[in-house]
C-alpha positions as CSV (number, residue, x, y, z in Angstrom):
1,M,-30.3,-29.2,38.0
2,T,-30.9,-25.8,36.4
3,V,-33.6,-25.8,33.8
4,L,-32.8,-23.7,30.7
5,P,-35.6,-21.4,29.4
6,D,-37.3,-22.5,26.2
7,D,-38.6,-19.1,25.2
8,G,-36.2,-18.6,22.3
9,L,-32.6,-17.4,22.0
10,S,-31.9,-14.1,23.8
11,L,-28.2,-14.1,24.4
12,A,-28.0,-10.8,26.3
13,A,-31.3,-10.6,28.1
14,E,-30.2,-11.7,31.5
15,F,-26.8,-9.9,31.6
16,P,-26.5,-6.4,33.1
17,D,-25.6,-3.6,30.8
18,A,-21.9,-2.7,30.9
19,T,-20.7,0.9,30.4
20,H,-17.8,2.4,28.6
21,E,-16.3,3.5,31.9
22,Q,-16.5,0.0,33.3
23,W,-14.5,-1.3,30.3
24,Q,-12.0,1.5,30.8
25,R,-11.4,0.4,34.4
26,L,-10.7,-3.1,33.2
27,V,-8.2,-1.7,30.7
28,E,-6.6,0.3,33.5
29,G,-6.0,-3.0,35.4
30,V,-4.4,-4.7,32.4
31,L,-2.1,-1.7,31.7
32,R,-1.1,-1.4,35.4
33,K,0.2,-5.0,35.2
34,S,2.5,-3.9,32.4
35,G,3.8,-0.9,34.3
36,K,1.5,1.8,32.9
37,D,-0.3,3.6,35.6
38,V,-3.0,5.5,33.6
39,S,-6.7,5.9,34.0
40,G,-9.9,6.9,32.2
41,E,-9.4,8.3,28.7
42,A,-5.6,8.1,29.2
43,A,-5.9,4.3,29.4
44,E,-7.7,4.2,26.1
45,D,-5.2,6.6,24.6
46,A,-2.4,4.2,25.6
47,L,-3.9,1.5,23.4
48,S,-4.6,3.9,20.5
49,T,-2.5,4.1,17.3
50,K,-1.7,7.3,15.4
51,L,-2.2,7.2,11.6
52,E,-1.2,9.6,8.9
53,D,-3.4,12.6,8.3
54,G,-3.8,13.3,12.0
55,L,-6.1,10.3,12.4
56,T,-6.0,8.0,15.4
57,T,-7.3,4.5,15.6
58,R,-8.9,3.7,19.0
59,P,-8.8,0.2,20.5
60,L,-12.6,0.1,20.7
61,Y,-15.5,1.7,18.8
62,T,-19.1,1.8,20.1
63,A,-22.2,3.7,19.3
64,P,-21.8,7.5,19.7
65,R,-21.9,8.6,23.3
66,T,-23.3,12.0,22.5
67,P,-26.8,13.0,21.4
68,E,-25.6,13.6,17.9
69,T,-26.0,10.7,15.5
70,P,-23.7,10.1,12.5
71,H,-25.0,11.3,9.1
72,D,-27.1,8.8,7.1
73,T,-24.9,6.9,4.7
74,G,-28.0,6.1,2.6
75,F,-28.3,3.2,0.2
76,P,-26.2,1.9,-2.7
77,G,-27.0,3.7,-5.9
78,F,-28.2,6.9,-4.1
79,A,-26.2,10.0,-3.0
80,P,-23.9,10.2,-1.2
81,F,-23.0,6.8,-2.6
82,V,-21.0,5.8,0.5
83,R,-22.4,2.3,0.4
84,G,-22.0,1.9,-3.4
85,G,-22.2,3.6,-6.7
86,S,-24.9,1.4,-8.1
87,P,-28.0,-0.2,-6.5
88,A,-26.7,-3.8,-6.8
89,G,-23.0,-2.9,-6.2
90,T,-20.9,-5.8,-7.3
91,S,-23.3,-8.4,-5.9
92,A,-24.6,-9.6,-9.2
93,S,-21.3,-10.6,-10.9
94,G,-18.5,-9.4,-8.7
95,W,-16.0,-6.7,-9.4
96,D,-14.3,-6.3,-12.7
97,V,-11.1,-8.3,-12.6
98,R,-8.7,-6.1,-14.6
99,Q,-5.3,-7.4,-15.5
100,R,-2.4,-5.0,-16.3
101,H,0.0,-5.6,-19.2
102,L,3.2,-3.7,-19.4
103,G,5.1,-5.5,-22.2
104,T,6.3,-4.0,-25.4
105,D,6.1,-7.0,-27.7
106,P,2.6,-7.2,-29.1
107,A,2.8,-11.0,-29.8
108,R,3.8,-11.8,-26.3
109,V,1.2,-9.4,-24.9
110,N,-1.4,-11.0,-27.0
111,E,-0.5,-14.5,-25.6
112,A,-0.7,-13.2,-22.1
113,V,-4.0,-11.3,-22.8
114,L,-5.7,-14.4,-24.2
115,A,-4.5,-16.6,-21.3
116,D,-5.9,-14.0,-18.8
117,L,-9.3,-13.7,-20.5
118,E,-9.7,-17.5,-20.7
119,N,-9.0,-17.8,-17.0
120,G,-11.0,-15.3,-15.1
121,V,-9.9,-11.9,-16.1
122,T,-12.8,-9.7,-17.3
123,S,-11.1,-6.6,-18.6
124,L,-7.6,-5.5,-19.8
125,W,-5.4,-2.6,-18.8
126,L,-2.8,-1.9,-21.5
127,S,0.3,0.3,-21.4
128,L,1.0,2.0,-24.7
129,G,3.3,4.7,-26.1
130,R,6.8,5.3,-25.1
131,N,6.5,3.3,-21.9
132,G,4.6,0.3,-23.4
133,L,3.3,-1.2,-26.6
134,P,3.7,0.9,-29.8
135,V,0.3,2.4,-30.5
136,E,0.2,1.0,-34.0
137,S,0.5,-2.5,-32.6
138,L,-2.7,-2.4,-30.5
139,G,-4.6,-4.5,-33.0
140,R,-1.9,-7.3,-32.9
141,A,-2.0,-7.3,-29.1
142,L,-5.7,-7.7,-29.1
143,D,-5.9,-10.4,-31.8
144,G,-8.6,-12.9,-30.9
145,V,-10.1,-10.7,-28.2
146,Y,-13.9,-10.2,-28.4
147,L,-13.9,-6.4,-28.0
148,D,-17.7,-6.3,-27.5
149,L,-17.2,-8.6,-24.4
150,A,-13.9,-7.5,-22.9
151,P,-13.6,-3.9,-21.8
152,V,-10.2,-2.3,-22.5
153,S,-8.5,0.4,-20.4
154,L,-5.7,2.3,-22.0
155,D,-2.7,3.9,-20.3
156,A,-0.7,5.8,-23.0
157,G,0.6,8.9,-21.2
158,A,1.0,11.8,-23.6
159,A,-0.1,9.5,-26.5
160,Y,-3.6,9.0,-25.2
161,A,-5.3,10.6,-28.2
162,A,-3.4,8.4,-30.7
163,A,-4.2,5.3,-28.6
164,A,-7.9,6.2,-28.4
165,R,-7.9,6.6,-32.2
166,A,-6.3,3.2,-32.6
167,L,-8.9,1.6,-30.4
168,F,-11.8,3.3,-32.2
169,A,-10.4,2.1,-35.5
170,L,-10.2,-1.4,-34.1
171,Y,-13.8,-1.3,-33.1
172,A,-14.8,-0.2,-36.6
173,E,-12.6,-2.8,-38.2
174,R,-14.1,-5.6,-36.1
175,G,-17.7,-4.5,-36.4
176,V,-18.1,-3.5,-32.7
177,A,-21.1,-1.2,-32.6
178,P,-20.5,2.1,-30.6
179,G,-23.2,1.1,-28.1
180,A,-21.4,-2.2,-27.4
181,A,-17.9,-0.8,-26.8
182,R,-16.7,-0.6,-23.2
183,A,-13.5,1.2,-22.6
184,V,-11.6,3.7,-20.6
185,L,-9.4,5.8,-22.9
186,G,-7.0,6.9,-20.1
187,A,-6.7,10.5,-21.0
188,D,-5.1,12.0,-17.8
189,P,-3.0,15.1,-18.6
190,L,-2.6,16.1,-15.0
191,G,-1.6,12.6,-14.0
192,H,1.0,12.6,-16.8
193,E,2.3,16.0,-15.6
194,A,2.6,14.7,-12.1
195,R,4.6,11.7,-13.4
196,T,6.8,13.6,-15.9
197,G,6.9,17.3,-15.0
198,E,5.6,18.0,-18.6
199,E,3.0,20.8,-18.4
200,S,-0.4,19.5,-19.5
201,D,-2.8,20.7,-22.1
202,L,-6.4,19.8,-21.3
203,A,-7.8,20.7,-24.7
204,P,-7.2,17.3,-26.5
205,A,-8.6,15.4,-23.5
206,V,-11.7,17.6,-23.5
207,A,-12.2,17.0,-27.2
208,L,-11.9,13.3,-26.7
209,A,-14.4,13.3,-23.9
210,Q,-16.8,15.3,-26.1
211,E,-16.5,12.6,-28.8
212,A,-16.9,9.8,-26.4
213,A,-20.0,11.4,-24.9
214,A,-21.6,12.0,-28.3
215,H,-20.8,8.7,-30.0
216,W,-19.6,6.0,-27.5
217,P,-22.0,5.6,-24.6
218,G,-20.0,2.9,-22.9
219,V,-16.7,4.7,-23.2
220,R,-15.1,7.0,-20.6
221,A,-12.4,9.2,-21.9
222,L,-10.7,10.5,-18.8
223,S,-8.9,8.7,-16.0
224,V,-8.3,10.4,-12.7
225,D,-5.2,8.5,-11.6
226,A,-4.3,9.0,-7.9
227,L,-1.4,6.5,-8.1
228,P,1.3,9.2,-8.9
229,Y,0.5,10.8,-5.6
230,H,0.4,7.5,-3.7
231,E,3.7,6.5,-5.3
232,A,5.3,9.8,-4.3
233,G,4.6,8.9,-0.7
234,G,1.2,10.6,-0.2
235,S,-1.2,9.6,2.5
236,A,-4.7,8.3,2.0
237,A,-6.2,11.7,2.5
238,E,-3.7,13.3,0.2
239,E,-4.4,10.8,-2.5
240,L,-8.1,11.4,-2.1
241,G,-7.7,15.2,-2.0
242,L,-5.6,15.3,-5.1
243,S,-8.0,13.1,-7.0
244,L,-10.8,15.5,-6.2
245,A,-8.6,18.4,-7.4
246,T,-7.9,16.5,-10.6
247,G,-11.5,15.6,-11.2
248,V,-12.7,19.2,-10.5
249,T,-10.1,20.5,-13.0
250,Y,-11.4,18.2,-15.7
251,L,-15.0,19.0,-14.9
252,R,-14.2,22.7,-15.4
253,G,-12.6,22.0,-18.7
254,L,-15.6,19.9,-19.9
255,D,-18.1,22.5,-18.7
256,G,-16.2,25.2,-20.5
257,A,-16.4,23.2,-23.7
258,G,-20.1,23.0,-23.4
259,L,-20.5,19.4,-22.1
260,G,-23.4,19.1,-19.6
261,V,-22.5,18.3,-16.0
262,E,-24.1,14.9,-16.0
263,A,-22.3,13.9,-19.2
264,A,-19.1,15.3,-17.9
265,L,-19.4,13.3,-14.7
266,G,-19.9,10.2,-16.8
267,Q,-16.6,10.7,-18.6
268,L,-14.4,10.1,-15.5
269,E,-13.0,6.9,-13.9
270,F,-11.0,7.3,-10.7
271,R,-8.0,5.1,-9.9
272,Y,-6.8,4.5,-6.3
273,A,-4.2,2.4,-4.6
274,A,-5.4,-0.5,-2.3
275,T,-2.9,-1.3,0.4
276,A,-2.6,-4.1,2.9
277,D,-4.0,-1.8,5.6
278,Q,-7.4,-3.4,5.3
279,F,-9.6,-1.0,7.2
280,L,-8.0,2.1,5.9
281,T,-8.4,0.9,2.3
282,I,-12.1,0.0,2.9
283,A,-12.7,3.5,4.4
284,K,-10.7,5.2,1.5
285,F,-13.0,3.8,-1.2
286,R,-16.1,4.6,0.8
287,A,-14.8,8.1,1.5
288,A,-13.9,8.7,-2.1
289,R,-17.5,8.1,-3.2
290,R,-18.8,10.4,-0.5
291,L,-16.4,13.2,-1.5
292,W,-17.1,13.0,-5.2
293,A,-20.9,13.0,-4.5
294,R,-20.3,16.3,-2.6
295,V,-18.6,17.7,-5.7
296,A,-21.5,16.5,-7.9
297,E,-23.9,18.0,-5.6
298,A,-22.1,21.4,-5.7
299,C,-22.3,21.1,-9.5
300,G,-26.0,20.7,-9.4
301,A,-26.1,17.0,-10.3
302,P,-26.2,15.0,-7.0
303,Q,-27.7,11.9,-8.4
304,A,-25.1,11.7,-11.2
305,G,-22.2,11.7,-8.7
306,A,-21.6,7.9,-8.5
307,Q,-17.8,7.6,-8.7
308,R,-16.5,4.8,-11.0
309,Q,-13.6,3.3,-9.1
310,H,-10.6,1.3,-10.3
311,A,-8.5,-0.2,-7.5
312,V,-4.9,-1.2,-8.0
313,T,-2.9,-3.0,-5.3
314,S,-0.3,-0.6,-4.0
315,P,3.1,-0.6,-5.9
316,V,4.6,1.2,-2.8
317,M,4.0,-1.8,-0.6
318,M,5.5,-4.3,-3.0
319,T,9.0,-5.6,-2.1
320,R,11.9,-6.9,-4.1
321,R,13.1,-9.2,-1.4
322,D,11.0,-12.2,-0.4
323,P,8.6,-11.3,-3.2
324,W,6.3,-14.2,-2.4
325,V,5.1,-12.3,0.6
326,N,3.6,-9.9,-1.9
327,M,1.0,-12.5,-2.6
328,L,-0.3,-12.1,0.9
329,R,-0.2,-8.3,0.7
330,T,-2.1,-8.2,-2.5
331,T,-4.7,-10.6,-1.3
332,V,-5.5,-8.4,1.7
333,A,-5.5,-5.3,-0.5
334,C,-7.8,-6.9,-3.1
335,M,-10.2,-8.0,-0.4
336,A,-10.3,-4.5,1.1
337,A,-10.9,-2.9,-2.3
338,G,-13.7,-5.3,-3.0
339,V,-15.3,-4.9,0.4
340,G,-14.9,-1.1,0.0
341,G,-16.9,-1.2,-3.2
342,A,-14.4,-0.7,-6.0
343,D,-15.9,-1.4,-9.4
344,A,-12.7,-2.8,-10.9
345,V,-9.6,-4.3,-9.2
346,T,-6.1,-4.9,-10.5
347,V,-3.9,-7.2,-8.5
348,L,-0.3,-6.6,-9.3
349,P,1.7,-9.8,-9.8
350,F,4.0,-10.7,-6.8
351,D,7.1,-10.2,-8.9
352,H,6.0,-6.7,-10.1
353,E,9.2,-5.0,-8.6
354,L,11.5,-7.5,-10.3
355,G,10.4,-6.9,-13.9
356,L,7.8,-8.3,-16.3
357,P,5.7,-11.0,-14.6
358,D,5.9,-14.5,-15.8
359,A,2.8,-16.7,-16.5
360,F,2.8,-18.1,-12.9
361,A,2.7,-14.6,-11.4
362,R,-0.1,-13.5,-13.7
363,R,-2.0,-16.6,-12.8
364,I,-1.7,-16.0,-9.1
365,A,-2.7,-12.4,-9.5
366,R,-5.9,-13.2,-11.4
367,N,-6.8,-16.1,-9.2
368,T,-6.6,-13.8,-6.1
369,S,-9.8,-12.2,-7.2
370,S,-11.3,-15.5,-8.3
371,I,-10.8,-17.0,-4.9
372,L,-12.2,-14.0,-3.1
373,L,-15.2,-13.8,-5.4
374,E,-16.0,-17.5,-6.0
375,E,-14.8,-19.2,-2.8
376,S,-14.9,-16.4,-0.1
377,H,-18.1,-14.8,-1.6
378,L,-17.0,-11.3,-0.8
379,A,-19.2,-9.7,-3.3
380,R,-22.5,-11.3,-2.2
381,V,-23.3,-8.5,0.2
382,I,-23.1,-4.9,-0.7
383,D,-20.9,-2.8,1.6
384,P,-20.5,-5.5,4.2
385,A,-18.4,-3.2,6.3
386,G,-21.2,-0.6,6.5
387,G,-22.5,0.0,10.0
388,S,-19.2,-1.0,11.6
389,Y,-18.6,1.7,14.2
390,Y,-14.9,1.7,13.3
391,V,-15.3,1.8,9.5
392,E,-18.0,4.5,9.6
393,R,-15.9,6.7,11.9
394,L,-12.7,6.1,9.8
395,T,-14.7,6.9,6.6
396,D,-15.9,10.2,8.1
397,E,-12.5,11.3,9.5
398,L,-10.7,10.4,6.3
399,A,-13.2,12.2,4.1
400,E,-12.9,15.3,6.3
401,A,-9.1,15.2,6.1
402,A,-9.2,14.8,2.4
403,W,-11.6,17.6,1.9
404,E,-9.5,19.9,3.9
405,F,-6.4,19.2,1.7
406,F,-8.5,19.5,-1.4
407,Q,-9.6,23.0,-0.3
408,T,-5.9,23.8,0.3
409,V,-5.1,22.9,-3.3
410,E,-8.1,24.9,-4.6
411,K,-7.0,27.9,-2.6
412,A,-3.6,27.6,-4.2
413,G,-5.2,28.0,-7.6
414,G,-6.2,24.4,-8.4
415,L,-4.1,21.4,-9.1
416,P,-2.1,22.6,-12.1
417,A,-0.9,25.6,-10.1
418,A,-0.2,23.4,-7.1
419,L,1.8,21.0,-9.1
420,R,3.9,23.7,-10.7
421,S,4.5,25.7,-7.6
422,G,5.9,22.7,-5.7
423,L,3.0,22.7,-3.2
424,V,2.1,19.1,-4.0
425,A,5.7,17.8,-4.1
426,D,6.6,19.5,-0.8
427,R,3.5,18.2,1.0
428,L,4.0,14.6,-0.2
429,A,7.7,14.7,0.5
430,A,7.0,15.8,4.1
431,T,4.5,12.9,4.5
432,W,7.0,10.4,3.1
433,A,9.8,11.7,5.4
434,Q,7.6,11.0,8.4
435,R,6.8,7.5,7.1
436,S,10.4,6.8,6.2
437,A,11.4,7.5,9.8
438,R,8.8,5.0,11.0
439,L,10.1,2.4,8.4
440,A,13.7,3.1,9.5
441,K,12.8,2.5,13.1
442,R,10.8,-0.6,12.1
443,R,7.7,1.0,13.7
444,E,6.1,0.1,10.4
445,P,7.4,-3.4,9.8
446,V,7.9,-4.9,6.3
447,T,7.8,-8.6,6.5
448,G,10.6,-10.3,4.7
449,V,12.6,-7.1,4.6
450,S,12.9,-5.3,7.9
451,E,11.4,-8.2,9.8
452,F,12.2,-11.9,9.3
453,P,14.5,-11.4,6.2
454,L,15.9,-14.4,4.5
455,L,19.5,-13.9,3.4
456,T,19.8,-17.2,1.7
457,E,16.8,-16.6,-0.6
458,Q,17.2,-17.0,-4.4
459,L,15.2,-14.3,-6.2
460,P,13.4,-15.2,-9.4
461,E,14.9,-13.7,-12.5
462,R,12.7,-11.6,-14.7
463,E,12.9,-9.7,-17.9
464,S,13.2,-6.0,-17.3
465,A,10.0,-4.0,-17.5
466,P,9.8,-0.9,-19.7
467,E,11.1,2.2,-17.9
468,A,8.4,4.0,-16.0
469,P,7.6,7.6,-16.8
470,S,9.8,10.0,-14.8
471,G,10.8,13.6,-14.4
472,G,8.0,14.6,-12.1
473,L,7.1,13.4,-8.7
474,P,9.4,10.7,-7.3
475,R,8.4,7.0,-7.0
476,V,9.0,5.6,-3.5
477,R,8.9,2.1,-2.1
478,R,8.6,1.0,1.5
479,D,11.6,-1.3,1.1
480,E,13.9,1.2,-0.6
481,A,16.2,2.0,2.4
482,Y,16.7,-1.6,3.3
483,E,17.0,-2.6,-0.4
484,A,20.0,-0.3,-0.6
485,L,21.6,-2.0,2.4
486,R,20.9,-5.4,1.0
487,A,22.4,-4.4,-2.4
488,R,25.6,-3.4,-0.6
489,S,25.7,-6.8,1.1
490,D,25.0,-8.6,-2.2
491,A,27.9,-6.8,-3.9
492,H,30.2,-7.7,-1.0
493,L,29.2,-11.3,-1.3
494,A,29.9,-11.3,-5.0
495,A,33.3,-9.7,-4.5
496,T,34.5,-11.7,-1.5
497,G,32.4,-14.9,-1.4
498,A,30.9,-14.0,2.0
499,R,28.4,-11.7,3.5
500,P,29.5,-9.2,6.2
501,R,29.2,-10.9,9.6
502,I,28.4,-10.0,13.2
503,F,28.9,-12.3,16.2
504,L,25.9,-12.8,18.5
505,A,27.2,-13.3,22.0
506,A,24.2,-14.9,23.8
507,L,24.6,-15.1,27.6
508,G,22.9,-17.6,29.8
509,T,20.1,-20.0,29.0
510,A,17.8,-19.9,26.0
511,A,15.1,-18.4,28.3
512,A,17.4,-15.5,29.1
513,H,18.7,-14.7,25.6
514,T,16.3,-16.0,22.9
515,A,14.0,-12.9,22.7
516,R,16.9,-10.4,22.3
517,A,19.0,-12.7,20.1
518,T,16.0,-13.1,17.8
519,F,15.6,-9.3,17.8
520,A,19.2,-8.6,17.0
521,S,19.4,-11.4,14.4
522,N,16.4,-9.9,12.5
523,L,17.7,-6.4,12.7
524,F,21.2,-7.1,11.3
525,Q,19.9,-9.4,8.6
526,A,17.6,-6.6,7.5
527,G,20.9,-4.9,6.4
528,G,22.3,-8.0,4.8
529,I,24.6,-8.7,7.7
530,Q,24.9,-12.4,8.6
531,P,24.6,-13.1,12.4
532,V,26.8,-15.9,13.6
533,H,25.3,-17.5,16.7
534,D,27.7,-20.4,17.4
535,P,27.9,-21.6,20.1
536,V,24.4,-21.0,21.4
537,S,25.7,-19.4,24.6
538,V,29.0,-17.9,25.7
539,D,30.6,-16.6,28.8
540,A,33.8,-14.7,29.7
541,A,35.8,-17.9,29.3
542,T,34.5,-18.9,25.9
543,A,33.6,-15.6,24.2
544,A,37.1,-14.9,22.8
545,G,37.5,-18.3,21.1
546,A,33.9,-18.3,19.7
547,Y,34.4,-14.8,18.3
548,A,37.7,-15.7,16.7
549,A,36.1,-18.7,15.0
550,S,33.0,-16.8,13.8
551,G,34.7,-14.8,11.0
552,A,32.9,-11.7,12.2
553,D,34.0,-8.4,10.7
554,G,35.0,-6.6,13.9
555,M,31.5,-6.5,15.4
556,A,29.7,-8.4,18.2
557,V,26.4,-7.9,20.0
558,L,25.5,-9.1,23.5
559,C,22.1,-10.7,23.9
560,S,20.6,-11.6,27.2
561,S,18.5,-10.4,30.1
562,D,19.1,-7.3,32.1
563,A,20.1,-9.4,35.1
564,L,22.8,-11.3,33.2
565,Y,24.0,-8.1,31.6
566,E,24.7,-6.8,35.1
567,E,26.6,-9.9,36.0
568,Q,28.5,-10.7,32.7
569,A,28.4,-7.9,30.2
570,E,31.7,-6.2,31.2
571,A,33.8,-9.4,31.3
572,V,32.3,-10.8,28.1
573,A,32.8,-7.5,26.2
574,A,36.4,-7.4,27.4
575,A,36.9,-10.9,26.1
576,L,35.4,-10.1,22.7
577,R,37.7,-7.0,22.4
578,S,40.7,-9.1,23.2
579,A,39.8,-11.4,20.3
580,G,39.6,-8.4,17.9
581,A,36.1,-7.0,18.2
582,T,36.3,-3.2,17.6
583,T,32.6,-2.5,18.5
584,V,30.5,-4.3,21.0
585,F,26.7,-3.7,20.8
586,L,24.2,-4.6,23.5
587,A,20.6,-5.6,22.6
588,G,18.6,-3.8,25.1
589,R,17.8,-0.4,26.7
590,P,20.4,2.3,26.3
591,G,22.4,2.8,29.4
592,T,22.3,-0.9,30.4
593,A,25.8,-2.0,31.4
594,A,27.1,1.5,30.8
595,G,30.8,1.6,30.1
596,A,31.0,-2.0,29.2
597,V,29.6,-1.7,25.7
598,D,30.0,0.7,22.8
599,E,26.5,1.0,21.3
600,Y,22.9,-0.3,21.7
601,V,20.3,-1.8,19.4
602,Y,16.7,-1.7,20.7
603,A,13.1,-1.5,19.6
604,G,12.6,1.9,18.1
605,C,16.2,2.6,17.2
606,D,17.0,3.9,13.8
607,A,17.8,0.5,12.2
608,V,18.7,2.0,8.8
609,A,21.2,4.4,10.3
610,V,22.7,1.7,12.6
611,L,23.0,-0.8,9.7
612,S,24.5,1.7,7.3
613,S,27.1,2.7,9.9
614,V,27.9,-0.9,10.6
615,L,28.4,-1.7,6.9
616,D,30.7,1.4,6.6
617,R,32.8,0.2,9.5
618,M,33.0,-3.3,8.1
619,G,34.4,-1.9,4.9
620,V,31.4,-2.8,2.8
621,A,31.3,-0.5,-0.2
622,P,28.4,1.9,-0.5
């Protein structure tokens, strides 16, 4: 019997060192079995994924294979702040759980605010002005709130100065000492211009920042909100680059008014979207701190460049259909923002796209952070992703891409000029067009929408939310093309009592047809088209009767293996046409059973275009 050594645990001591090239050869063998004859770097490339901004995710990251070593990311609380803006990060008490309130009725907002603060929320984000609460009702909305304990973040658009005055008056009325007040006043003239197209004037924001710096040490006057660019379809690097351009514009204004650079840096809070792309979000928040530290260094205040970050779970990723899946998306996004070092995190309620959230939705939103902090203990370790070969590389590459775009904006005259010339809008539109193509082809799947939709779902009903600011950059959503198709189907259902139908003609055994039948069923349901799959399998003798009984609207799709298509497709398609089918699709590679079928659906086809065409031909009104 082999005697095990008792000299301690040394897991790798007796194993020979493996090389990157040896691993590549193993990958080559795996790919060869799947029909891909590639070798060396090409084998690794075959498993890589292209991201936006010219970035590529490799299947494996290891220590650098060149003599150069990556730059030192330092320690939390020290420039370049990649690992955290403060020495303790969020390890002492977790991130700030900041709940958003969009309602216009101060009494109802107050009820929701108190419920939030009593159940885990640590700060408030209030919408005021023409798209939220009347500014004069701020006091009523904050009745019963201990303003020396609960920080307040304001979002008042063009009314930011009036909103700030109302908050200052409230502090005075309730005896909150200037040193005890904690707030973000939300002045963001360029963000407002991006949203509305209304040209900005920095002077009132600069004056507010001067007042805050002089009299309110815990108050930041300016928000650098990158959400307008994210919601217009911008990539992560574009969001970062435009936030830098915004921040630099504000710094110039503050410097011109005589505010010292360190004081000016302390007047800004940055707001970024956190998406369900976990690693990209982690890298984005790390890269943002590194980038802003570089700006502070260029301004002569490197140690004052710790970026204050507010993360908001992405509105773009939220869906109207199957909204409960949004809980999963926001959980991943919240986790990524926290791991990435965000100081404050807002989890949007799962019903955000349906209207004002109800109490249950707000409860789930705030409890998302509570679980991640109190049960998953995500904040115990500062920058837990630090040192990951993948995260460090992605942080570097994202920062480089963002800096390049930032320089493009600066060369165009700065952000105000870039907004007004159309440079920003054109760049974001081009990025969104590329992403829209991936969404349409289901290369970027949206669970519950383009994948695994549920046509029988009953959506919760919600009170309409206030109209969002508009007139500037567009607001896009990942589900928008499919939502338009589903809306057509819903209207058809309301008018006729039935959804548009397509007959799934499955050939052979379940083993032969299940994969393609499932694919076709998901694809057509994504457009609100009900697949009819009864009986489970048909042949040339039974197809006509089954189609006639299905109630299909002139369409059928063959689903089976290539071998059975060769044997049966022509006869079954002819039978379907004899029963009234005007178009016969085949689920599979284009060219299969050529001449027997009319069209093809396959992985990578433009699903949105196919579904829109099918609805048109079924007589479903646009």
